[in-house]
PAGU-793036 format. One line per 2 residues: number of its first residue (from 1); their letters; for each residue x, y, z of N, C-alpha, C. Coordinates in Angstrom, 1 decimal, m for minus. Layout:
BEGIN
NUM) a) X:Y:Z:X:Y:Z:X:Y:Z  ...
This chain:
BEGIN
1) xx) 0.9:m1.2:0.0:0.0:0.0:0.0:0.9:1.2:0.0  0.4:2.4:m0.4:1.2:3.6:m0.4:0.3:4.8:m0.2
3) xx) 0.9:5.9:0.3:0.3:7.2:0.3:1.4:8.2:0.0  1.0:9.4:m0.1:1.9:10.5:m0.4:1.7:11.7:0.5
5) xx) 2.7:12.5:0.6:2.5:13.7:1.4:3.2:14.9:0.7  2.8:16.1:1.0:3.3:17.3:0.4:4.0:18.2:1.4
7) xx) 5.2:18.6:1.0:5.9:19.6:1.8:5.3:21.0:1.6  5.1:21.7:2.7:4.6:23.0:2.6:3.0:23.1:2.7
9) xx) 2.5:24.3:2.9:1.1:24.5:3.1:0.4:25.0:1.8  1.1:25.3:0.8:0.6:25.8:m0.4:0.1:24.7:m1.4
11) xx) m0.9:24.9:m2.2:m1.3:23.9:m3.1:m0.3:23.6:m4.2  m0.5:22.5:m4.9:0.3:22.1:m6.0:m0.2:22.8:m7.3
13) xx) 0.7:22.9:m8.3:0.4:23.6:m9.5:0.5:22.6:m10.7  m0.5:22.6:m11.5:m0.5:21.7:m12.6:0.1:22.5:m13.8
15) xx) 1.0:21.8:m14.5:1.8:22.4:m15.6:0.9:22.9:m16.8  0.0:22.0:m17.1:m1.0:22.2:m18.2:m2.3:21.6:m17.9
17) xx) m3.3:22.4:m17.7:m4.6:21.8:m17.3:m5.2:20.8:m18.3  m4.7:20.9:m19.5:m5.2:19.9:m20.6:m4.5:18.6:m20.3
19) xx) m3.3:18.6:m19.8:m2.6:17.3:m19.6:m2.6:16.8:m18.2  m2.6:17.7:m17.2:m2.9:17.3:m15.9:m1.7:17.0:m15.0
21) xx) m0.5:16.8:m15.5:0.6:16.6:m14.7:1.1:17.9:m14.0  1.9:17.7:m12.9:2.4:18.8:m12.1:3.5:19.6:m12.7
23) xx) 3.7:20.8:m12.4:4.9:21.6:m12.7:6.1:20.9:m11.9  7.3:20.9:m12.5:8.5:20.3:m11.8:8.6:20.7:m10.3
25) xx) 8.5:22.0:m10.1:8.7:22.5:m8.7:7.6:21.9:m7.8  6.4:21.7:m8.2:5.4:21.1:m7.4:5.7:19.6:m7.3
27) xx) 6.1:19.0:m8.4:6.4:17.5:m8.3:7.4:17.2:m7.3  8.4:18.0:m7.2:9.5:17.8:m6.2:9.0:17.8:m4.8
29) xx) 7.9:18.5:m4.6:7.4:18.6:m3.2:6.5:17.4:m2.8  6.3:16.5:m3.8:5.4:15.4:m3.6:6.2:14.1:m3.2
31) xx) 6.1:13.6:m2.0:6.8:12.4:m1.6:6.0:11.2:m1.5  6.6:10.0:m1.9:5.9:8.8:m1.9:6.2:7.9:m0.7
33) xx) 5.3:7.4:0.0:5.5:6.5:1.1:5.0:5.1:0.8  5.8:4.1:0.9:5.4:2.7:0.7:5.3:2.0:2.0
35) xx) 4.2:1.2:2.2:4.0:0.5:3.4:4.1:m1.0:3.0  5.0:m1.7:3.6:5.2:m3.2:3.4:4.2:m3.9:4.4
37) xx) 3.1:m4.4:3.8:2.1:m5.0:4.6:2.5:m6.3:5.4  3.5:m6.9:4.8:4.0:m8.2:5.4:4.8:m7.9:6.6
39) xx) 5.7:m6.9:6.6:6.5:m6.6:7.8:6.1:m5.5:8.7  5.1:m4.7:8.2:4.7:m3.6:8.9:5.6:m2.4:8.9
41) xx) 6.6:m2.4:8.0:7.5:m1.2:7.9:7.1:m0.3:6.8  7.5:1.0:7.0:7.2:2.0:6.0:8.5:2.7:5.6
43) xx) 8.5:3.2:4.4:9.7:4.0:4.1:9.4:5.0:3.0  10.0:6.1:3.0:9.8:7.2:2.1:10.7:7.0:0.8
45) xx) 10.1:7.1:m0.3:10.8:7.0:m1.6:11.2:8.4:m2.1  12.4:8.6:m2.5:13.5:7.7:m2.5:14.5:7.7:m1.3
47) xx) 14.1:8.3:m0.2:14.9:8.5:0.9:15.0:7.2:1.8  15.9:7.2:2.7:16.1:6.1:3.6:15.4:6.3:5.0
49) xx) 14.7:7.4:5.1:14.1:7.7:6.4:13.0:6.6:6.7  12.8:6.3:7.9:11.8:5.3:8.3:10.7:6.0:9.0
51) xx) 9.6:6.2:8.3:8.5:7.0:9.0:7.8:6.2:10.0  7.1:6.8:10.9:6.5:6.2:12.1:5.1:5.7:12.0
53) xx) 4.3:6.1:10.9:3.0:5.7:10.9:2.8:4.1:10.9  1.9:3.7:11.7:1.6:2.3:11.7:1.0:1.8:10.4
55) xx) 0.9:0.6:10.2:0.2:0.1:9.0:m1.2:0.5:8.9  m1.9:0.5:10.0:m3.3:1.0:10.0:m3.4:2.4:9.7
57) xx) m2.5:3.3:10.2:m2.5:4.7:9.8:m2.2:4.8:8.3  m1.2:4.1:7.8:m0.9:4.2:6.4:m2.1:3.8:5.6
59) xx) m2.8:2.8:5.9:m4.0:2.4:5.1:m5.0:3.5:5.2  m5.2:4.1:6.3:m6.2:5.3:6.4:m5.8:6.4:5.5
61) xx) m4.4:6.6:5.4:m4.0:7.7:4.6:m4.2:7.5:3.1  m4.2:6.2:2.7:m4.4:5.9:1.3:m5.8:6.1:0.9
63) xx) m6.7:6.4:1.8:m8.1:6.7:1.5:m8.3:8.1:1.0  m7.2:8.9:1.0:m7.3:10.3:0.7:m7.2:10.6:m0.8
65) xx) m7.7:9.8:m1.6:m7.7:10.0:m3.1:m8.4:11.2:m3.5  m9.4:11.6:m2.8:m10.2:12.8:m3.1:m9.4:14.1:m2.9
67) xx) m8.4:14.1:m2.0:m7.8:15.3:m1.6:m7.0:16.0:m2.7  m6.6:15.2:m3.7:m5.8:15.8:m4.8:m6.6:16.8:m5.6
69) xx) m7.9:16.7:m5.6:m8.8:17.6:m6.3:m8.7:19.0:m5.7  m8.4:19.1:m4.4:m8.3:20.3:m3.7:m6.9:20.9:m3.8
71) xx) m5.9:20.1:m3.6:m4.5:20.6:m3.6:m4.0:20.9:m5.0  m4.7:20.5:m6.1:m4.3:20.9:m7.4:m5.3:21.9:m8.0
73) xx) m6.3:22.2:m7.3:m7.3:23.2:m7.8:m6.9:24.6:m7.7  m7.8:25.5:m7.9:m7.4:26.9:m7.8:m7.3:27.4:m6.4
75) xx) m6.8:28.5:m6.2:m6.5:29.0:m4.8:m7.7:29.3:m4.0  m8.8:29.6:m4.7:m10.1:29.9:m3.9:m10.6:28.6:m3.4
77) xx) m10.7:27.6:m4.1:m11.2:26.3:m3.6:m10.4:25.7:m2.5  m9.0:25.9:m2.7:m8.1:25.4:m1.7:m8.3:26.2:m0.3
79) xx) m8.6:27.5:m0.4:m8.7:28.3:0.8:m10.0:27.9:1.4  m11.1:27.7:0.6:m12.5:27.4:1.2:m12.5:26.0:1.8
81) xx) m11.9:25.0:1.2:m12.1:23.6:1.6:m10.8:23.0:2.1  m9.8:23.7:2.2:m8.5:23.1:2.6:m8.5:22.6:4.0
83) xx) m9.4:23.0:4.8:m9.5:22.4:6.2:m10.0:21.0:6.2  m10.5:20.5:5.1:m11.0:19.2:5.0:m9.9:18.2:4.7
85) xx) m8.7:18.7:4.4:m7.6:17.8:4.0:m7.0:17.1:5.2  m6.5:15.8:5.0:m5.8:15.2:6.1:m4.4:15.8:6.2
87) xx) m4.0:15.9:7.5:m2.7:16.5:7.8:m2.0:15.7:8.8  m0.6:15.8:8.8:0.2:15.1:9.8:1.4:15.9:10.0
89) xx) 2.0:15.8:11.3:3.2:16.6:11.6:4.4:15.9:11.0  5.4:16.7:10.6:6.5:16.2:9.9:7.3:15.2:10.8
91) xx) 7.1:15.2:12.1:7.8:14.2:13.0:7.4:12.8:12.7  6.3:12.6:12.0:5.9:11.3:11.6:6.8:10.7:10.5
93) xx) 7.4:11.6:9.7:8.2:11.2:8.6:9.6:11.4:8.6  10.0:12.4:9.4:11.5:12.8:9.5:12.0:12.8:10.9
95) xx) 13.3:12.6:11.0:13.9:12.7:12.3:13.8:14.1:12.8  13.6:14.3:14.1:13.4:15.7:14.7:14.5:16.7:14.3
97) xx) 15.7:16.2:14.1:16.8:17.1:13.8:16.9:17.5:12.3  16.1:16.9:11.5:16.1:17.3:10.1:15.2:18.4:9.8
99) xx) 15.7:19.4:8.9:14.9:20.5:8.6:14.0:20.1:7.4  12.7:20.5:7.5:11.8:20.3:6.4:11.1:21.6:6.0
101) xx) 10.5:21.6:4.9:9.9:22.9:4.4:8.8:23.4:5.3  8.1:22.5:6.0:7.0:22.8:6.9:6.9:21.7:7.9
103) xx) 6.4:22.1:9.1:6.1:21.0:10.1:4.8:20.3:9.7  4.0:20.9:8.9:2.7:20.3:8.5:2.8:19.7:7.1
105) xx) 2.3:18.4:7.0:2.2:17.7:5.7:0.8:17.5:5.4  0.5:17.7:4.1:m0.8:17.3:3.6:m0.7:15.9:3.0
107) xx) m1.7:15.0:3.3:m1.7:13.6:3.0:m2.6:13.3:1.8  m2.0:12.5:0.8:m2.7:12.1:m0.4:m2.6:10.7:m0.5
109) xx) m3.5:10.1:m1.4:m3.4:8.7:m1.7:m2.2:8.5:m2.6  m1.4:7.4:m2.4:m0.2:7.1:m3.1:m0.4:6.8:m4.6
111) xx) m1.7:6.5:m4.9:m2.0:6.2:m6.3:m1.9:7.4:m7.2  m1.8:8.6:m6.7:m1.6:9.8:m7.6:m0.2:9.8:m8.2
113) xx) 0.7:9.0:m7.6:2.0:8.9:m8.1:2.2:7.6:m8.8  1.8:6.6:m8.3:1.9:5.2:m8.9:0.6:4.5:m8.8
115) xx) m0.2:4.5:m9.9:m1.5:3.9:m9.8:m1.5:2.3:m9.9  m0.3:1.8:m10.4:m0.2:0.4:m10.7:0.2:m0.5:m9.5
117) xx) 1.0:0.2:m8.6:1.6:m0.6:m7.5:2.9:m1.3:m7.9  3.4:m0.9:m9.1:4.6:m1.5:m9.6:5.9:m1.0:m8.9
119) xx) 6.0:0.3:m8.5:7.2:0.8:m8.1:7.9:0.1:m6.9  7.1:m0.4:m5.9:7.6:m1.1:m4.8:8.3:m2.4:m5.3
121) xx) 7.8:m3.1:m6.3:8.4:m4.3:m6.8:9.7:m4.0:m7.5  9.8:m2.9:m8.2:11.0:m2.5:m8.9:12.1:m2.1:m7.9
123) xx) 11.7:m1.5:m6.8:12.6:m1.1:m5.7:13.3:m2.4:m5.2  12.5:m3.5:m5.1:13.0:m4.7:m4.5:13.6:m5.6:m5.6
125) xx) 13.7:m5.0:m6.8:14.3:m5.6:m8.0:13.9:m7.1:m8.2  12.5:m7.2:m8.2:11.9:m8.5:m8.5:12.3:m9.0:m9.9
127) xx) 12.7:m10.2:m10.0:13.1:m10.8:m11.3:12.0:m11.0:m12.3  10.8:m11.4:m11.8:9.7:m11.6:m12.6:8.5:m10.9:m12.0
129) xx) 7.6:m10.3:m12.8:6.5:m9.5:m12.3:5.3:m9.8:m13.1  4.2:m10.1:m12.4:2.9:m10.3:m13.0:2.0:m9.2:m12.4
131) xx) 1.5:m8.3:m13.3:0.7:m7.1:m12.8:m0.6:m7.2:m13.4  m1.6:m7.0:m12.5:m3.0:m6.9:m13.0:m3.4:m5.4:m12.9
133) xx) m3.5:m4.8:m14.0:m3.9:m3.4:m14.0:m5.4:m3.2:m13.8  m5.9:m2.8:m12.7:m7.3:m2.6:m12.3:m7.5:m1.1:m12.0
135) xx) m8.2:m0.5:m12.9:m8.5:1.0:m12.7:m10.0:1.1:m13.1  m10.6:2.2:m12.5:m12.0:2.4:m12.8:m12.2:3.3:m14.0
137) xx) m11.1:3.6:m14.6:m11.2:4.4:m15.9:m10.4:3.6:m17.0  m11.1:3.3:m18.1:m10.5:2.5:m19.1:m9.2:3.0:m19.7
139) xx) m8.3:2.2:m20.1:m7.0:2.6:m20.8:m7.3:3.4:m22.1  m8.4:3.1:m22.7:m8.8:3.9:m23.9:m9.0:5.4:m23.6
141) xx) m9.3:5.7:m22.3:m9.5:7.1:m22.0:m8.3:7.7:m21.3  m7.7:7.0:m20.3:m6.6:7.4:m19.5:m5.5:6.4:m19.6
143) xx) m4.4:6.7:m20.4:m3.3:5.8:m20.5:m2.1:6.1:m19.6  m2.2:7.3:m18.9:m1.0:7.8:m18.2:m0.4:6.9:m17.2
145) xx) m1.2:6.1:m16.4:m0.6:5.2:m15.4:0.4:4.2:m16.0  0.1:3.8:m17.3:1.1:2.9:m18.0:2.0:3.7:m18.9
147) xx) 1.5:4.7:m19.6:2.4:5.5:m20.5:3.5:6.2:m19.8  3.2:6.8:m18.6:4.3:7.5:m17.9:5.4:6.6:m17.4
149) xx) 5.1:5.3:m17.1:6.2:4.4:m16.7:7.2:4.2:m17.9  6.7:4.5:m19.1:7.6:4.4:m20.3:8.1:5.8:m20.8
151) xx) 7.8:6.8:m20.0:8.2:8.1:m20.4:7.4:8.7:m21.5  6.3:8.2:m21.8:5.4:8.7:m23.0:4.4:9.7:m22.5
153) xx) 4.4:10.8:m23.1:3.5:11.9:m22.7:2.1:11.7:m23.2  1.2:11.9:m22.4:m0.3:11.8:m22.8:m1.1:12.5:m21.7
155) xx) m2.4:12.7:m21.9:m3.2:13.3:m21.0:m3.4:12.5:m19.7  m3.6:13.1:m18.6:m3.8:12.4:m17.3:m5.0:13.2:m16.6
157) xx) m5.3:12.7:m15.4:m6.2:13.5:m14.6:m5.6:13.6:m13.2  m6.4:14.2:m12.3:m5.9:14.5:m11.0:m5.6:13.3:m10.1
159) xx) m6.0:12.1:m10.5:m5.7:10.9:m9.7:m4.8:9.9:m10.3  m4.2:10.2:m11.4:m3.3:9.3:m12.1:m2.1:10.0:m12.6
161) xx) m0.9:9.6:m12.1:0.3:10.0:m12.7:0.6:11.5:m12.6  0.5:12.1:m11.4:0.7:13.5:m11.3:2.2:13.9:m11.6
163) xx) 3.1:13.0:m11.4:4.5:13.5:m11.6:4.8:13.7:m13.1  4.0:13.1:m14.0:4.3:13.3:m15.5:5.2:12.3:m16.0
165) xx) 5.5:12.2:m17.3:6.3:11.1:m17.9:7.7:11.2:m17.6  8.4:12.3:m17.5:9.9:12.3:m17.3:10.2:11.9:m15.9
167) xx) 9.4:12.3:m14.9:9.8:11.9:m13.5:9.2:10.5:m13.2  8.4:9.9:m14.0:7.8:8.6:m13.7:8.5:7.5:m14.5
169) xx) 9.3:7.8:m15.5:9.8:6.8:m16.4:10.7:5.8:m15.7  10.4:4.5:m16.0:11.3:3.4:m15.5:11.5:2.4:m16.6
171) xx) 10.9:2.5:m17.8:11.1:1.6:m18.9:11.4:2.4:m20.2  12.1:1.8:m21.1:12.4:2.5:m22.4:11.1:2.8:m23.2
173) xx) 11.0:4.0:m23.7:9.9:4.5:m24.4:9.5:3.6:m25.6  10.5:3.1:m26.3:10.4:2.3:m27.5:9.5:1.1:m27.4
175) xx) 9.3:0.6:m26.1:8.5:m0.6:m25.9:7.0:m0.3:m25.8  6.7:1.0:m25.6:5.3:1.4:m25.2:4.3:1.1:m26.3
177) xx) 4.5:1.4:m27.5:3.5:1.2:m28.5:2.9:m0.2:m28.6  3.8:m1.2:m28.5:3.4:m2.6:m28.5:2.6:m3.0:m27.2
179) xx) 3.1:m2.4:m26.1:2.4:m2.7:m24.8:0.9:m2.2:m24.8  0.8:m1.0:m25.2:m0.5:m0.4:m25.1:m1.5:m1.0:m26.2
181) xx) m0.9:m1.3:m27.3:m1.7:m2.0:m28.4:m2.3:m3.3:m27.9  m1.4:m4.1:m27.2:m1.9:m5.4:m26.7:m2.9:m5.2:m25.5
183) xx) m2.7:m4.2:m24.7:m3.6:m4.1:m23.5:m5.0:m3.5:m23.9  m5.0:m2.8:m25.0:m6.3:m2.2:m25.5:m7.0:m3.0:m26.6
185) xx) m6.3:m4.1:m27.0:m6.9:m5.0:m28.0:m7.9:m5.9:m27.3  m9.2:m5.9:m27.7:m10.2:m6.7:m27.0:m10.0:m8.2:m27.2
187) xx) m9.1:m8.6:m28.1:m8.9:m10.0:m28.3:m7.7:m10.5:m27.7  m6.9:m9.5:m27.0:m5.6:m9.9:m26.4:m5.7:m9.5:m24.9
189) xx) m5.5:m8.3:m24.5:m5.6:m7.8:m23.1:m4.4:m8.2:m22.2  m3.3:m8.6:m22.8:m2.1:m8.9:m22.1:m0.8:m8.5:m22.8
191) xx) 0.1:m8.0:m22.1:1.4:m7.6:m22.7:2.5:m8.3:m21.9  3.4:m8.9:m22.6:4.5:m9.7:m22.0:5.8:m9.3:m22.5
193) xx) 6.6:m8.7:m21.7:8.0:m8.2:m22.0:9.0:m9.1:m21.4  10.0:m9.4:m22.2:11.1:m10.3:m21.6:12.4:m9.6:m21.7
195) xx) 13.3:m9.8:m20.7:14.6:m9.1:m20.7:14.5:m7.6:m20.8  13.6:m7.0:m20.0:13.4:m5.6:m20.1:14.3:m4.9:m19.1
197) xx) 14.9:m3.8:m19.6:15.9:m3.0:m18.8:15.1:m2.0:m18.0  15.3:m2.0:m16.7:14.7:m1.0:m15.8:15.6:0.2:m15.7
199) xx) 15.1:1.4:m16.0:15.9:2.6:m15.9:16.0:3.2:m14.5  17.1:3.8:m14.2:17.1:4.4:m12.9:16.2:5.6:m12.7
201) xx) 15.6:5.7:m11.6:14.7:6.9:m11.3:14.8:7.3:m9.9  15.4:8.5:m9.7:15.7:9.0:m8.4:14.4:9.3:m7.6
203) xx) 13.5:9.9:m8.3:12.2:10.3:m7.6:11.5:9.0:m7.1  11.5:8.0:m7.9:10.8:6.8:m7.5:11.7:5.8:m6.7
205) xx) 12.9:6.1:m6.5:13.8:5.3:m5.7:14.1:3.9:m6.4  14.2:4.0:m7.7:14.4:2.7:m8.5:15.8:2.7:m9.1
207) xx) 16.5:1.6:m8.9:17.9:1.4:m9.4:17.8:0.5:m10.7  18.7:0.7:m11.6:18.6:m0.1:m12.9:18.9:m1.6:m12.6
209) xx) 18.2:m2.4:m13.4:18.4:m3.9:m13.4:17.6:m4.5:m14.6  17.6:m5.7:m14.8:16.9:m6.4:m15.8:15.9:m7.3:m15.3
211) xx) 14.6:m7.1:m15.8:13.5:m8.0:m15.4:13.5:m9.2:m16.4  13.4:m10.4:m15.9:13.3:m11.5:m16.8:12.0:m11.6:m17.6
213) xx) 10.8:m11.5:m16.9:9.6:m11.4:m17.5:8.7:m10.4:m16.8  8.0:m9.6:m17.6:7.1:m8.6:m17.0:5.8:m8.7:m17.8
215) xx) 4.8:m9.2:m17.0:3.4:m9.5:m17.7:2.5:m8.5:m17.1  1.7:m7.9:m18.0:0.6:m6.9:m17.5:m0.7:m7.4:m18.1
217) xx) m1.7:m7.5:m17.2:m3.1:m7.8:m17.7:m3.9:m6.5:m17.6  m4.6:m6.3:m18.7:m5.6:m5.2:m18.7:m6.9:m5.7:m18.1
219) xx) m7.7:m4.8:m17.5:m9.0:m5.1:m17.1:m10.1:m4.6:m18.0  m9.7:m4.3:m19.2:m10.7:m4.0:m20.3:m11.5:m5.2:m20.7
221) xx) m12.6:m5.0:m21.3:m13.4:m6.1:m21.8:m12.6:m7.0:m22.8  m12.8:m8.3:m22.7:m12.1:m9.2:m23.6:m13.2:m10.0:m24.3
223) xx) m13.1:m10.0:m25.6:m14.0:m10.7:m26.5:m14.1:m12.2:m26.2  m13.0:m12.7:m25.7:m12.9:m14.2:m25.5:m13.5:m14.6:m24.1
225) xx) m13.8:m13.7:m23.3:m14.4:m14.0:m21.9:m15.9:m13.9:m22.1  m16.6:m15.0:m22.0:m18.0:m15.1:m22.2:m18.7:m15.8:m21.0
227) xx) m19.6:m15.1:m20.4:m20.4:m15.7:m19.3:m21.5:m16.6:m19.9  m21.4:m17.9:m19.5:m22.4:m18.8:m20.0:m23.8:m18.6:m19.4
229) xx) m23.8:m18.1:m18.1:m25.1:m17.9:m17.5:m25.7:m16.5:m18.0  m26.8:m16.6:m18.7:m27.3:m15.4:m19.3:m28.0:m14.5:m18.3
231) xx) m28.5:m15.0:m17.2:m29.0:m14.2:m16.1:m28.0:m13.3:m15.5  m26.8:m13.9:m15.2:m25.7:m13.2:m14.6:m25.3:m12.1:m15.6
233) xx) m25.1:m12.5:m16.9:m24.6:m11.5:m17.9:m25.6:m10.3:m18.0  m26.9:m10.6:m18.0:m27.9:m9.6:m18.1:m28.0:m8.6:m17.0
235) xx) m27.5:m9.1:m15.8:m27.6:m8.2:m14.6:m26.3:m7.4:m14.3  m25.3:m7.5:m15.1:m24.1:m6.7:m15.0:m24.4:m5.3:m15.3
237) xx) m23.8:m4.4:m14.6:m24.1:m3.0:m14.9:m23.3:m2.6:m16.2  m23.8:m1.5:m16.9:m23.1:m1.1:m18.1:m21.7:m0.6:m17.9
239) xx) m21.3:m0.4:m16.6:m19.9:0.1:m16.3:m18.9:m1.0:m16.2  m19.4:m2.3:m16.2:m18.4:m3.4:m16.1:m17.6:m3.5:m17.3
241) xx) m16.2:m3.7:m17.2:m15.5:m4.0:m16.0:m14.6:m2.8:m15.5  m14.6:m1.7:m16.3:m13.6:m0.6:m16.0:m14.1:0.8:m16.1
243) xx) m15.4:1.0:m15.8:m16.0:2.4:m16.0:m16.8:2.8:m14.8  m16.3:2.6:m13.5:m17.0:2.9:m12.4:m16.7:4.3:m11.8
245) xx) m17.7:5.0:m11.3:m17.4:6.2:m10.6:m16.8:6.0:m9.2  m17.4:5.0:m8.5:m16.9:4.6:m7.2:m16.7:3.1:m7.2
247) xx) m17.2:2.4:m6.2:m17.1:0.9:m6.1:m18.1:0.2:m7.0  m17.7:m0.9:m7.6:m18.7:m1.7:m8.4:m19.7:m2.4:m7.6
249) xx) m20.9:m2.6:m8.1:m21.9:m3.4:m7.3:m21.4:m4.8:m7.0  m22.0:m5.5:m6.1:m21.5:m6.8:m5.6:m21.4:m7.8:m6.8
251) xx) m22.4:m7.9:m7.7:m22.4:m8.8:m8.7:m21.2:m8.5:m9.6  m21.0:m7.2:m10.0:m19.9:m6.8:m10.9:m18.6:m7.2:m10.2
253) xx) m18.5:m7.0:m8.9:m17.2:m7.3:m8.2:m16.9:m8.8:m8.3  m17.9:m9.6:m8.1:m17.7:m11.1:m8.2:m17.3:m11.5:m9.6
255) xx) m17.9:m10.9:m10.6:m17.6:m11.2:m12.0:m16.2:m10.7:m12.4  m15.8:m9.6:m11.8:m14.4:m9.2:m11.9:m13.4:m10.2:m11.4
257) xx) m13.7:m10.8:m10.3:m12.9:m11.9:m9.8:m12.9:m13.1:m10.7  m14.0:m13.4:m11.3:m14.1:m14.5:m12.3:m13.3:m14.2:m13.5
259) xx) m13.3:m12.9:m13.9:m12.5:m12.4:m15.0:m11.1:m12.6:m14.8  m10.6:m12.2:m13.6:m9.2:m12.4:m13.3:m8.8:m13.9:m13.3
261) xx) m9.6:m14.7:m12.7:m9.4:m16.1:m12.7:m9.2:m16.7:m14.2  m10.2:m16.2:m15.0:m10.1:m16.6:m16.4:m8.8:m16.2:m17.1
263) xx) m8.3:m15.0:m16.8:m7.1:m14.5:m17.4:m6.0:m15.5:m17.1  m5.9:m15.9:m15.8:m4.8:m16.7:m15.4:m4.9:m18.1:m16.0
265) xx) m6.1:m18.6:m16.1:m6.3:m20.0:m16.8:m6.0:m19.9:m18.3  m6.5:m18.8:m18.9:m6.4:m18.6:m20.3:m5.0:m18.5:m20.8
267) xx) m4.2:m17.9:m19.9:m2.7:m17.6:m20.3:m1.8:m18.4:m19.5  m2.1:m19.7:m19.2:m1.3:m20.5:m18.4:0.1:m20.7:m19.1
269) xx) 0.1:m20.8:m20.4:1.4:m21.1:m21.2:2.4:m19.9:m20.9  1.8:m18.6:m20.8:2.7:m17.5:m20.5:3.2:m17.5:m19.1
271) xx) 2.3:m17.9:m18.1:2.5:m17.7:m16.7:3.3:m18.8:m16.1  3.0:m20.1:m16.5:3.6:m21.2:m15.9:5.2:m21.2:m15.8
273) xx) 5.9:m20.8:m16.9:7.3:m20.7:m16.8:7.8:m19.7:m15.7  7.0:m18.6:m15.6:7.4:m17.5:m14.6:7.2:m18.0:m13.2
275) xx) 6.1:m18.8:m13.0:5.8:m19.4:m11.7:6.6:m20.6:m11.4  7.4:m21.1:m12.3:8.2:m22.3:m12.0:7.4:m23.6:m12.1
277) x) 6.4:m23.6:m13.0:5.6:m24.8:m13.1:5.9:m25.6:m14.3
């Protein structure tokens, strides 16, 4: 899990409202905190400081996805509604002897920096990665969570890829066209890269290395996934599987699980060698 915090009390500035990413000066003020749910430890990216929030606190901070609308909005809305934002004292993140821009930090969901959850795996230099890309906005509309990892510029919104392509890049740009073509193809929905070079990224705390296999599954509709039960199929909402304003209905959520299970079974030949089967 992850969350983010902002140095200072002033709002962030978007470089171009049409594209949505932050100005470099604002991007440098945005820090990423990763929580290792297995060990209960937290650490700030890319620094070595060990912040003090508990796992429970870290999880509560990740709920602040809505806050970015205020901190990247205009000055008037920030002044009127800024008191609604989650705040924490800098002592939670830094040693008392260290000087920071402000004692008060504004808390955001970590997904505004990395929507995919990939960065923590790259920091640990995992040799093989299987990634299920699940977002409530289809890749046909918002490609930035994937595109920015390859340094490719495209439009984003306030909740996806605020750092922009240059500060988010961890993979060579030349690989992106094939990746996005496969992920948005309704007859494919999977991209598999082998021997991919990970690029260094100071902001993300990522060091260079080579990934043996990197598999990404899209959650867009796949023409090959067919529900045999007509009653179930007829009761799915029009938003299934990737066009939800908030949480999916219970039936949709269950069919999303079935969809993920189908992907694994359908692409066993791709996945078995990675899993050592």
